[in-house]
N, C-alpha and C positions, 0 to 999 in steps of 0.2 A: 504495499499499499504507500501509497505516495505522501512524503510527510505533513503532516497537518497541524498548523502553528499552534501550539499550546494556549498561546497569549488568548487569541484572537476566543478560543473555543470558549474558555474561561469568562470572557468579557461578553460573549453573544449569547451561550446559553444559561449562565450563573448569574452572573452579577458578583459574586463571590469567590476568596480564594480558592484554591484545591492544591492536596499533596497525594502524591501517590507515596507507596511504599511497594515491600514484599518483591524482591529479584527473585525468588524462585517460583515455580509453579505449583498450585495456582495463584496468580496475581491479585492483587484487589486493589479496586480503584477508595482511597478515603474520598469522603464527601463532607465539610465541616458540616453542612443545614443539611443531612439526608443522613439515608442507608450508607452502607458499604456496598457497592458493588465487585462480582466475583466474578473473573474473565476464568471460563470456563474450557471444554472440548468444543471444537466448532461444532455448528449447529445448524443441519439445511434444510429451511421449509418451501415446499412448491405451492401453490395454489392458482383454481382457473377461475372464471365465471362464465358461462357460455352465453352468447347473446341471445336474450329473449324477445328482441323488438327494436323496431329503427326509432324512436324517441328520442331526444337527447338526454343524454348523460352528464349527470352534474361528477364528477372525479377531483374528489381532495386527497391530495399527497401529503404526509407532514413527516417529516426526514431529520431525524436528529443530527447525523454526523456519521462522514462514511466516504463510501462511494455510490453515485445514483448515476443507475442509465435509463432510460425512458426511450423505447421506440415503439412503431407501428408493428402488428403482430398480425396472427388471424383473425380474418376476418370475422371466423364463427365464434369466436371467441373473446366476449367484450374485454375479459383483462385475465393474464395469466402473467405469473410472476416468479422468480428463485430469490430466494434468499439466503443469504452467509449471514452468523453471529456467531459470537464467544462471548455475550454475557446475556445471561436469561430472559435477564429484565428488557430486553431492548427485541422481544421477540416480536414480530409483527403484527398486528392485529387491522384483518379483513372486515368489510362489513357492505354491504349491498341491499337497498332496500329503496321503496317510491324512486327508483330512478337515480339516486344517489348511492357514486360509491366512493367509500374512504379507505385509503392506504393509511395506514400509522404507525409510527414508531413504538413499542410497548410501555410499561410505564418505566420511568426513570429517565427520559429523553432531555428531562432539561437539568439532572442533577447530577452527571459524570463528566468526566476527561479521558483522558487517551494516557492510560500507565506507559506508553512506551510506542513507538512509530511500528515495531512490526505485533504487537502484543496483542491488542484489541480490531477487531476486525466485524466491520456490518456495508455488508456491500449489496446492494438492490441491485436486480435486472428486470424492468418492467416491461411490459407490451399490452396495448391496448390495438382494439379493431379499429382499424379505419372504415369500417362499413357504418357506423352509427354516430350524429353528428355530437360534439362534446363540450362541454362548459368545465377548462380546466383551473384547479387552483394549486398551486405547488409550493411549499415551503421548507425551506431546508435549512438549517443550522451550519453546519461549516464541512469543509472536505471539499470530493471532487468532484463533479459530475457533469453527465454529456446526454442531452435531452435532442436528441434526434425526430421531430415532429412532424418530418415530412410524410405523406400520402394521410394523417389523419385529418379527419370533419371539426376544424375549431373552430366554435361559433364566439367563443369568449375563453379570453388566457389572462388569467393573475398568476405572477412569479415574484419569489420574496426570498430573499435569499442572506444567508450570514456573511461568512466569512470561506476563501478556499479561492478553485478555482472552476469554472463552470462554463458548457459551450451549450448553447440551444440552435440548432439547426432547422431552418426550412428548403430543401432542397427541390423543392415541386411545387406548381400553386397550390394551394388549402382548396380541401373540394366542400368548402361552407363559407358564409359571407362573415366574419370576425368584424363585431363591432367596438371591441375593446379589447387592449394590451397592454396591462400594468405591467412593470417592471419595477422593484424596491430592492435595491442592491446595496448590502452592508460593505464588509473591507473585504470584498471579491475582487477575481479578476475576470471579466465577463467578455464572452465574444458569442453575438449573434450575427449570424449569416443568413440572407435572401428574406430579409425581413417585407420587401415586395409581393413574396410567395405567399406571404401569411395575408398581406393586405388589410391590417388593421383599418377602420374609418378614423377610428381614434388608437393613440397612443401617448404611452403616458410614462416617464423613466425616472426616479430616483436614485440618484446615486450619492454612494457615502466616501469612502476612501477608496483606491485603487484602479485598475484600470478599467473603462469600458469601448469596446468595438462593437458599433452598430454598422451592420453592413444592409445599406437602406437600398438594396437593387433586388432586382427580380423582375416577376409581372404584376406590376400593380393591375387589379383590377378596379382601382377609384381613387379618387382624390382621399386625402386624410390630412388631416392635424396634426402636429407634435410635438409635446411637450418635454423637453431634459432639463434637469434640474442635478448638478453636480457638485460635490462638495470639495474633498480634494484629492487630488490625481490628476489622470490623463483621461481624456476621451475623446473617440476617435472616431468620424464618421465617415461613412464611404457613400458618396453620393450616386444614384443614378444621373443618365445623359441622358433616357429616353423620355422623361417625364420631366415637366415642368420643378423645378425648386428653389424656394425662398427659404433664407436661415437667415434670423435674426437670433442676436448673442447680446446679452445685458450681465451687471452685476459684476463682482467677484475682480479678480486680481489675477484673473488668467491671460495666456498670450495664446493670442487665436492666430492658426495659419492656413494659408487656404491655396489652393489648387482648383484649377480650371474654374475658379467662380468670379466673376465680379461686383464691384459695390454700388447698387441702387440703392440711394437714400443711405437708412438706418440698417441695410440688410446686405446680404450676397446674394445673388443669382447665378443658378446657369444659363446656357444657351438656350434652353428650349423652355426655361419660366418664361408667360405670355405666349406663348404660342401652343404648347400641346394642350388636349385635352385633358390630363392629367395632373394634378397638383399637387405638391407636399409642400404645405406651410410648418415651418420647423422653428420653433422658439427655445434657444437654450439659455439658461440661467445657471452662473458658474459664480463658483468659491473661488479657490486658488488650486491651480494646477496649470495642465497643458492641453490644449485644444485645437484638432486636425480637422480639417473639414479638406476632404478631396473628391471627386468626380470622377465615376468610375469608366476609364476608355472602353 
């Protein structure tokens, strides 16, 4: 497992100090305000839920920390998952009722830390059906994640990331109309590719510390309003050249660098602005850091 920064996990998941002890197996996790969690033999759990209709399904994913993968799966299976973990309290809980699917880490998700780089493991591999419209709400604490949402029918998407390294991919046009896409990023490094393929009508990004890379290219089906707020860190936007783009940057002490854009009043625009049928109106509010705006060739 790649390194997880203990300080960030403590900050985001506990808000209090943590201490680890016991160098021989079984190792334990000492928690100042809660029970001691024990690392045991690696457990594997598999779950699946057949697709029972074509109505929209609300999917809520609550993941503490570790490694998370999400992808398109068998069209006949609403959900299938493989889970590896070696802390009993982290056993995932899956419920599905009345069109709502909840996948969540078990008790203790907010009261633990990693005893060492290789001691604790928590790995989820999730697959969702491309055959049903989805409204997705994904919350993670810390770790690494690869969210390949290609081929899914996503009508609404909310992603809340804590700390770590995450990627989100849309490698083909969305099979549904997405009304809203929200991102709340704490201290994570995040890379999103192919936002144009998702084609949200509205996109809101709130960034804290770290680096956020937004690739807004793809097959846009509609115009969109995009709001980005960044705190401390770096913000990179890769902009399309086949739809109109207008970017307004306000606030902060950030350094703004552009490529393929020209000034138009208080904003930056590409060559297709005021000419293309589809337009992206982007507002960026910055804190301290670097903002790079580049039109893709």
